[in-house]
C-alpha positions, 0 to 999 in steps of 0.5 A, a space after each residue: 117272777 114274770 107275769 106269765 110265770 105268776 099266772 102259771 103258778 096261780 093256775 097250778 094252785 087253782 087246779 090243785 084246789 079243784 082236786 082237793 075239793 073233789 077228793 073231799 066231796 068223795 068222803 062220806 062225812 065231808 067237812 063242810 067248813 073245809 069245803 067252804 075254805 077250799 072254795 073261798 081260796 079257789 075263788 080268790 085265786 080265780 079273781 087274782 088271775 082275772 085281775 092279772 090278765 086284765 092288767 096284762 091286756 091293759 099293758 098291751 
């Protein structure tokens, strides 16, 4: 997997988690533990994307 395709996949997963978060917030009795887990995963992906982009810039 190339760096660009890996970044694209991470961006896709990040958007998917954002949609899941928004959907969960719409439920009257939303699960706060589920929200926290989704937010944690989303942040991990964001951090990984930032690290990969930084690594990519270092290579160029």
